[in-house]
N, C-alpha and C positions, 0 to 999 in steps of 0.2 A: 503493500500500499505507499501511496506517496505519501510526505512528509511537505504538508503547507506550511506550518509555521513553527518555528524552533526561537525558544526564548534566549535573551543575550547571555541568562545563565547558563545557558547549554552551547553555547558559542564560542569560539576561538579563533584566531586569527590562519589556521589550517582549514576554515569554513570557507572560503572566498568563491569556491566553484557554488556551493547551496546557498551563502543568502549577498554576497558583492564581499567590494572591498572595505566598503563603508561600512557594513553591519558586522561583517567579521573584526573590523577593526574596536567598534561600539564592544561586543561581545568578550572580545580580549581583554579590553581594560575594564570590565565590568567582571570578569571572574577573577582578573590577579590583578589590577590594581585600585580595587576598591577597598580591600585589606589593606593599603598601605595608605590610606586615609583620601584618597582622592574620589570627589562628588564625583559620579556617574547616576544619572537618571535612567531609571530601570526600563527595558521596552521588550519585544520582539518583532520576529523580522518574518514577512513573508516569502519562502524560499521560493528559488529559482523554478522547481518544479512547480509551485502554483502560478507562475506567470506560464511555464509553457500548457500547463494545462488551459489555462486561460485560452492562449492561442490555437492550440488544437481545438477545444470545445467550441472555439469559432468560424474553425478553417481557415486558418491566417497564414497560415507557416509558407507556404505556396504563393501567396498574393505579395505578402511582403519582400519574399525573394525576387519575384520578377518584377516590383517596383525598386527595388536596391541595383538589379542588372541593368535597369534602363537608364541610372545614372549619368547622366554626363561629366565624367571623370577627367576630361580635360578641361574645361573652362567653369562647371557647373553651372550652369547655365538654366537648370531647372531643378536647382536643388529646393529651392521655398516649395515647389511643386508636387515635388516626388513626398518631401517632409508632410506636407499639409493633407497629402492620399494616405501616407501611412498612418498617422495618427487618427485620422479618420474612420479607416478603418478599425484601429482598437476603440474609441471611442463610442462607434458603433456596435460593438461586441456587449453581448450579453455575459454576466457575472455568473457563473456556473452555482446555483444553489450549495452545494455543499462547502465549495470555497468560500463564499459566500458568510457560510455561518463558522467558518473554521474562522475568519477573521475577527466576527464579533464578540465570538464565544471568548476567543483569547483577550481581547479589549475587558471585558466585563470581568475575566479571573483576575489576571493580571492587576487591572487598578481598581475592580471592587467596586467602581461607580458607572454609571451607562453614559455621565456626562463629566469625564475627564477629558479636558484639552491635552493632545497631542500633538507634536509633530511626524508628517507623515513625510520621509526622507525616500527619495531612488536610490538604489545600493544594485551598482553594475556589476556584470562580473570580470570587466575589464579595469575597474573604480580604484584610486588611491594605490595604485600600485607604485613604487620606487622611478620607474620609467614615464608611466603616463599618469597623470592624476585623476583627470576627466575632471577635475573640479569644475562646479555650475553648469556642466554640459546636459545633468538631467535636473527637472523641478523636485523642489519640496514645499509642503504648503504646513502652513505653522497656524494654531490655535484652533485645529480638527477636533468636535466633539460631538458625539451621539453616532449612532450605527448608522445612519443616511449618508451623512457629511462623511465618515471614513472612508464607507466603500469606495464613494465616487473620489475620493481623491487616492485612495488606491489605483484608479483605472485611470485617472490623470495621469499618475505615477508611471504605469504602464504604458500609456503615451508617449512621455517623453524620451523614452529609447530613441523616437527618432524626432529629437527636434533636431530643426537644421543644421543650428552647432556641432550636437553629437555625430550625427550625419558625417559631416565634413572631418570632424577630428579624429574619428575612425576610421576615416581615410586616408588621412593624415600621417596615423599613427601605424596605419597598416592592418588594422582588425578587418576580419571578416566577421561582415554585420548580423550575417546569422547562426555564428557563434558566440554574439554576445547576447547576454539575455539581463533581466533584472530581477533583482530582490527589493522589497519596499520595508523599512523600517518603519516602525511606530514606536513614538518612544515618549513618554513623559514630557509635556512642555513643562521647561522652567520657565516662572510667571517674571520673565527679564520684559516684557512691556510696564511693568511697576519697579522697573529693576534696570540692570543695564548689561551688557554683553561685549562682545569683540572677536577679535583672533589672535592669533601668538604664532611667532616662529621659534625653535630652539637655537637658531640662527642670527646674524644679521643680516635681511633680507635683501640689504641691497649690493653688498659687497661680498658674502658668504662667510662673516667672520663667524668662529666658531665658541668663543667665548659668552656670546650675548644672549639672553632672550629677550624678545622683541615681544610687547604685547600694546595690542589698541583698543581701546574701545569706545564704545557713546551707549548712550540712553537710550532706554527701550528694546526694541530688538534687534537682531545683529544684521537684517538685510539692508539698512543703510551703511553698515560700514562695507560686508561684501560688494554691494553695488556702488558704492564711492559717491553715494548721494551728500555724505555727511564728510568734513574732516573731524576723525577723532582725535582723542588725546591718544597721546603715545608715550610708553616707557621703554626705558632701556635695562635689564636687571644684569649685572656681571656675575657670571656665575664661579670664578675662586671667591669671590666676596661672600657670596650667600653661602657655597661650600663653608666656608669657614667660621661661619656667624656673624659678617660683618656687615656694615650696612653698604648695598649692593646695589640700590637703584641710581646710578650715576647719570639718568635721565629724565624728566618729566618732562613734556611739551604738550599744552594746554592746546586742543583743538577746539572748533568754533561750536559743535555739536548742535546746527542751527535748528534739523530735526530730529525728532523721537516716534518711531513708528511702535504703537500701540494697537491692541485688540480693538476689534470693528464691533460694529453691533451684534448682536448673537444671531438677530434676526435676516440680517441679511446676508447668505450664504454666497454672494459672488464675492464680497470684499470683508474679507474674516479680520485683515488687518486695515488701518489707515494710521497715513502719517501728519504728525500738527509739528506746530511749531512749539521748540523748545524754548520754557520759560529762561529768562536772562539769568537769573541766580542761578538756574543749573546749568548755562552755557558755562559759567563763571566757575563751577566747581568742578574738581576731577570726578572721574567715576568711580574710582578704588581708591581706597586708603593702601598707604605706603604699609601697612599689612597685609592686605587682600593682595596688592603687584605682587610681595614677596612670597606669599601663599601660591599665586598661578604657576610663578616660576619654580619654584620647589616640585610643585607639581610638573611640570614640563621637562624639570632634569630626572625625574622617576620615570616620564612616559619614554623622554629619549634614551635614556638609562635599558628601558626594559623592551623597547625594539631595535637599540643597537644602532641608529641613525637619526641624520635630522630630520624632524617633524613639524608638519604645521597643526595647529588644532585648534578651536572655536572652542570659547567656553560665554557663562551666563550667571549672572548673580539675580537669585530669584526675590522678588519685592516681597513677599510674603514672609518666608522664615530666612532671608537675608544669609543666604547659604551661596557658596557658588562651586558652579558644575562644570567639568568640561563634557561639550555634547560631541566634538567629534575631534578626530587626530586624525592625519595622516604623515604618510612622509612626503616632505620636501623634496621636489623636483625638479627645481633649479639649481642653485649651488651646492645638493648633494654629488650630482653629477657631474662636474665639473674636476677635473685635475689643475691645480695653479700651478701651471708651468710658465704660458707665457701670460705676461701682464702687458695689456693693453691699455694703453693713456692717450687722452686727449687734451689739446691746449689750444682754447682759441688764441690766434694772431691777432686779428681785425675785429674791431668792436664798433658796430654800429648804433642805431635807434631801437631800443628797447620797447616792444611793444607790450608785451603783457611778461609776469613773471608767476611764478608758482613753486613747485614741490618737484624737487628733480629726481628720475626715476634711473638708477645707473649712474656711469658717467663720462658716456658717450655725446658727439655732436653729428646731427644731421642736417640737412639742406634740402628741402623741394617744394612742390607749389600746396598751399594751402588750401584744401577740401574743408567747405563747413557745411555737415551734413547732420541733421536730426533725428534720423533712425536709418537703420541698417537696408531699409527699403530701399535705399538711395544710390545703392550700392554702384550703378551705374554712373554716376560720375566720378567716380574714384578708380584714380590709371596707378597702375604698378608705380613706386615711389612716392606716392604723393603723402601731403601730411594730413593724416586726418583729424581735424578741429572741431570737436561735441560739448554740448554740455554734460552727458556722464557717459560710457558705457556698460552694457551690459553682457554677461553670455552670449544673447542675440548677434552680439556682433561678430563676433568668433570667427568665426567663417572668412570675412570680409580684412579682417586686421594682418594676416600675412603678407596682403598686398603693400601695406604703405610703410615708409621710412619712417615715420614719426606719429607721434599720438598728443596731441595736447586736449584737456579737459578743462571745464570750468570747475566742474566738482571732486571731492573725491580728495584721498590723502595713500599713506605709501602703502594700505592694505587694502585700498580700492581693486574694484576688478581690474582698472586700466592700466593699476600700475601693477599689478599681478601677472597679467598677460604679456603686459609689454615685456617684463624679465623673462618669463617665461620663453618669449617669441625671442628677446634679445633685439627689444624695438627701442627706442629714446624716445621718452615719454617726459611730459611735465604735465601736472596735476594738478587739480583746487586752483587754479589760477585767477576763478572767479570772474574776469572779463576775455574772455580767449574767444567768443564767439562773437562779441563784440567788437573789439577791437583789432581781430585779426580779419583783412581781405578777402574774399571770398577769388580763387585763383594767383594769389599774390605769393612772389617766393619767400619763402622765408628762411633761414636757418633758426635752431633749436638746440641750445648747449646746456647738457648736464654736466661740463666737465670746472664747475665756477665755485662749487660747493652746495652743501644743502639746496639752495634757491639754484631753480634753472630757468632761463631766460629766452623769448623768444627774441630774435633780431628783424629787423627788416631788411629783403635781400639777399643774397648768396652771399655769408662770409668765407673768408679763407682759417682753416686751420691745421693743424699738423698732428698726425697719429705717430706712437710709438710703440710698436711692440716689443716685447722684450722677453727673452727665452729665460726663465729666470734659473733654470737646471743649471745651467750653463756659467752662473756667477757664482764665483767664490769668493765669500769674505777672507778678505787679509787674517793672516794671522796675528799678526803684532801690532795691528794699529786698527783702533776701532773707526768702522764708516759709521755715521752715524745722522742724523735727519735733523733739519731746521724745518721747525713746521709752528703753525701757529691754529689752524683750521680744525677743531672738530670733527668736522662733517667728513673730512676727507683721511680721517687717522686709521678708520679699517681698512681701508682701500690699501692704504700705504703699507702697511702693516705686512701685505704678502711681500715686498720687495724685498729682499736680501736688506738687511739692516743690522745694527748693533744697539740699537734705540735710539733714542731722541737727545740730541745734544745742544741742543737751542730751541726748548719752547717757549715762544712770545706769549706772553698776559696781556698786551695790548689789543691782538687781535678780540679776543672772548671780552675783552671789556668793551671794546668801541663796538661787537658786532652783536655782543648775546645781552650785556650790561646796560650799553649805551648811558647812563647815569655816572656822573661825576660822585664815584664814593661819596665825598663831604656834601653835597644837595643830600643826601641821602642820611645824614648823620646830624647835619644843621637845615633840616628841610625849610624850616622857617625864616630862613637866610635866601631862601629864594625868592622873588620878590613878581618875579616876571609873570602871568598870568599862564600863557601859555605854559612855559616851562613847569608851573605848578599841576595844571592838566594832564600834560606830558608825563610828569614824575607817577604821578596819582594811578592814572590807567597803567605803567607799568608795573607799577607795586602793585594792584587793586586787591592782589590773593594774598596780602602780607601782611598781619598786624605791625609787626615791625619791619622798618623801610629798609633797615640795615639788613634785614636779615632774606632780602632778595638780592643784594650785592654778592653777598656770602655764597646763596647757594647755587646763583648763574655761574660765576667762576669757578664753584668746587665742581659745577658739572662739567663744564668744559674740560677743565685741566683732567680730570677723570676720565673724561674718554678719551683722551690721550693718552693716559697714562695706560688705562686697561686694554688699548689697543695694541700697546705695546709691553704690556707686564709679560715676564716679569724683568725684561728689558729698563736698563737706567732709563727714565725722562730726567732730564735738566730744566726747571723751569726759571725760567729769568724772572725777578718779580719785575713790576712795571717799570717801564722804562719811557714813558711817554714823556716829549716836551712839554713846558707849559703853553705854546700856541696850540697843540695837541690836543692836552689836557683839557684847555679852554673851549673847546670843540663837541664836547659830553655835552648832555641835557645839565644844565645849573651848573656846567664847567666856568662861565664867565664869570661867577661870583667868588670864587677862590682860587683864581689866579692873577699872578703878575703880569704886566706885560714889559715884555725884555727886548733889550734891542736884539742879545743875538743868543736864542733858547736854546741851541747846538752846545753851548758850552756855558748855561746859566743853572737854572735851578730845576735839576736833573737828579736821577738815580738816587745813589743813599743819600745825598744831603739833601734832600724830601721828608726820609724817611722818618726821622728823628723829631724834624721841625715841626712847628703845633699848625702851621696851614695844613700838613696835609697827615699828622701824625695818626690820627685815627683814620684813614684811608689806609694807609697801611696798618694797623691793625684789623681791619677789614679783610687785607689781601693775606694775613698770616692766619686767622680767623678759617679764610677758604682752604688754604694749603694744612691746617690740622684736620677739615673734614676727611680731604683725601687723606691723608696719612694713616691718620689715627681710627676714624670713624668707618671710613671706605676698606682700610687694609693694603691702602695703595703705596708702600713704603720703597715702591720704585722711584717714587719722587725724590729728587733730589732739587734743591732750590740753590739761586744763585744771585749775588747782589751787582748790578749795573753800576758804572761809573763814580766806583769810589775813590774819590781824590787820596785819602791820608790815612795813614794805620791809624788814628785817632780814628776818624768815623766809621772806619771798619768796624772796629771794637763798638761803639755806641749802635750799631745795627744789628751786630751778633746778641749782643745784651739785651737790645730792646726785644728782639725775634724772645729770648728765652722768658721774656718776661711776660709775650702775647702768648706763651704755651711750644716757642719751637726753642727747644735747648738743641744746640749740636750733639751728635753724640747720642742724645735719646731717642730711642727705637729706630737706631741706625741711622739717625739725619744726619746727613752731609749738607757742608753749604760751602758754596763753589763763591770763586768771585772772576769779575770779568776782568779781565787783561787788555784794559784798551786808552788808558792812560801812561804817559813815560812814566811816572811815577809808579803804577803798579811794580814794572820790569825793575826798575833803580832800589826796589827797596821790595823787591820778590820774599826778602829773608823775613822780614817785619811781615810782610803780609801774611807767609804762611803759617807764621803764629795762630793766626786767627782763623781761615778758611783751610779746606782740605784739598782746595786743588783751583788752578785757573783756567779760566776759556780765555785766548786772545781773542778779541773783537779786533780784527785788523783793520776794517773798517774805521772803525773811531780812532785805531792807533796811529793808521797812517793820518789822519787829517789833523791829529794835533801835534803829531811829529812834525809833518808838514808848514804847518801853520795854514791851512786851509780849511774854509767851511766847502765843504762838499754838497751843500744844497746849493751855493754860489754858483751858474752857470757861468758867469764872466771871467772863473778860473776851473772851471771843469776839468780843463783839459791837462792841467799839470796834477790832480789826484792820482795816483798811481801806487797800489800796495806795495808794486815791487819796485819800488823805489831802496837806490841801497843802505839810505837809514832807517827806512823802516822796515827791513827787511834784518837788519842788522839787530833791530831793538827784539823783533820775533824772535830770533835765532839764540838771543840772549836771554829772553823769557824761558823759552823751552828748556835751553840749556840749567838754567836757574834751579827750574822746577824740579828737572832729573835729578841736581845735588842735593835736591832737598827731599826729597823721594815723595814729589805729590803730582798729585792726575795734572798733564796739561794736553787742552786741545785748540783745537782753535773753529771758529764761525766767521766765516768771510765769503766776500767772491772771488776772494784772489784763488783759491785752491780748484774754485770750480772753473777758473777762466784759463790756467795754465800748468800745463805739465811738468813745466822745470820748478813753477813753486812748488809743485805737489811735493814732488823729489826732494827740493830742500828743507820742506817738512819731515820727510819721512827721516830722510840720510841723519837730519839733526835731533833727532829722539822722540818724535812727539806721539803721545798717546791716542788721541783721536782727534778725527778732520769731520766737522759737519757740513753737507750740502744740503742746497733746496732740490726738492723729489725731483725735480727736472735734469740734473747735473748727477745724481746721486750713482747710477750706473756708471757713468763716465770715469768718478770720481774713485769709484770700486775697481776698475780699469786701472787708475794711473796708479794708485796706492799701490796693487799688486806688481804695476809694471818697475816704480821705483823699489821698491822689495828683492825683487829677482833680481836686478841690476845692481844691488848692494851687495846680493848675495853673490853673485857672480863675480864682480870685483874684489868681495872678499877672500874669496875662494881663487883667485890669480892671485891678489897680494901674499898667499899664503905659498903658494905653489911658487912664487919668484922666491921669498924670504927662502923655502926648502933647498 
């Protein structure tokens, strides 16, 4: 006798052939992981046998096979017509009485009442596999209750095996239509309509970085996040910190969450759910508490460990019992299939007019003709290589998205349908731009760039960019000299971590303060001194979710530093404390109230001299508080600190003592504090500075400037600025030799090593410990270090042979 029903408690991952990938995974988690504390809503499956019995009962097998045989596999010109006919065949069929009764009896038995709300989800036998997710290809129905509605939803799921997108996906993946069958999962509905829901990945979805759990969430039912209707909250959790019981949330980004999907009128069978505007007070709140974020992340670790591979999952929080649940989990199918041997990078070399901006998906650049489409039915207007511009996408767009060079949407976040499908197809995409369809013109040439950080930009016209493909398997790090990165942008950190490197030799705080914090720290400490109404409004808006404004600065700065530190953990990340000049600090919101005007800010009130001065002492305190959060609370002790522009030994001691007062004691918890060697005095008095600091980082740009008496910002004398000037090189060599004699670490971060092979050789031969490069110069820099080491080794061998 055929088995039409299989409870989750009787199901495991080995049952894919019987209940499909989605239901097999749900059963596996219910039976194996619920005991480990993971909330899995109970349910049952209508087996593949039930589906096949339905098609046999209605004599559909031959008709469906004939329909699929007539599909235009070249241009798919009759795809819509073929899919519609197949679905009609199924919807016109009769549900056999014995199958119908089995569905109803299981519902009544398992849920113990006839009005339990359930989610009815399709689960194909070729679904949720590591090489083919089929995510979103078949239909799901929410808030279904009662016998009649349940049987109707099951039948609609059967029909969804032949959605246009599912047919096209099977063709693309090489699956035989007649050998793919459907199971249907009936799962207790979590009341997330009065709670919240979302998705997650056990890796960072843009780069594939494995030590991150990425969680996104919205108020209400999860369809809004899957469809990309709204921009969700996003959270990044660092796995090593989570496992070691440290504060593990390294990023929290508040989404707009403008819509909330809730249950509709129970009497309206055609519209079981409705979308309403989210109240403003909920838009301004994160959907999850920190405790709940870490709870989901811990569950993600358990799920990933159980399956032995990266996973993506769906979660929901019930508004009645306030508990979290995992409602689906499947293998991640983009980055888990990649082997990070080749690293491709893009850099735009020509910038034009920015039409609109949004969230960048991936890190590539493309150009093409803009096609403004409002629905997939307009596919005839789309040519191969065009850029699709639309409000949002759904799985119905999937059959045509392989034709496009790029996607730009008004709505959606990094976990929306457009973002997910773009990653899967390797298509450049910008989502959540809000005004793409109103600002981009139909038929115009545009360039979309996702290579400039978290924000992607749409430029008018065809711009130029360069692409670099590096076979990292062929790049070998030097044995005795560290090759490190210079970095300031947290959003690029995960991607850059795949490059061969020995960590970060210079992490600039200025980028994070300028782009993430945006507010002068003293304007937060002394908000009442900010008198301009517009400045006050901007500060109030940015800090609106913080009862204490200072905490905004600490949290934002800590998140930025933690993201970079996590990307390179456990390699060292040397963070240079802020080194804005007064004119740059003044450009921050509220900055003009706290910064003096100087004739030459380049050699004025900057670096160490600010930290203990009453004008900025409290600002430095906030910087130190942020570093304490990163090192002590998050456990990212690979972060080391560096003091810039320290003019005198006494000044260095003042700053180190002040840091200790603020809870950053050199040597405690492994803390190392370095000093920039960028003033001739640092070199000449290296012995004295070495008594205060753990090492030196040569800032060759400023050292050259102050050696030659040149303002490197002055265009009038720019041609005189040369880091390879004999005087500048003599000081650099002196600094390296002194540091070696003092057994102190010494590195260099400056442009010269990127520009000159001979300069790199000089550094290596003199005995430098590390050289830091900008990302675009790292690979060349590594090759130059290796050449210098090889030539030195050969020279040494030749000298020995002559001596002998």
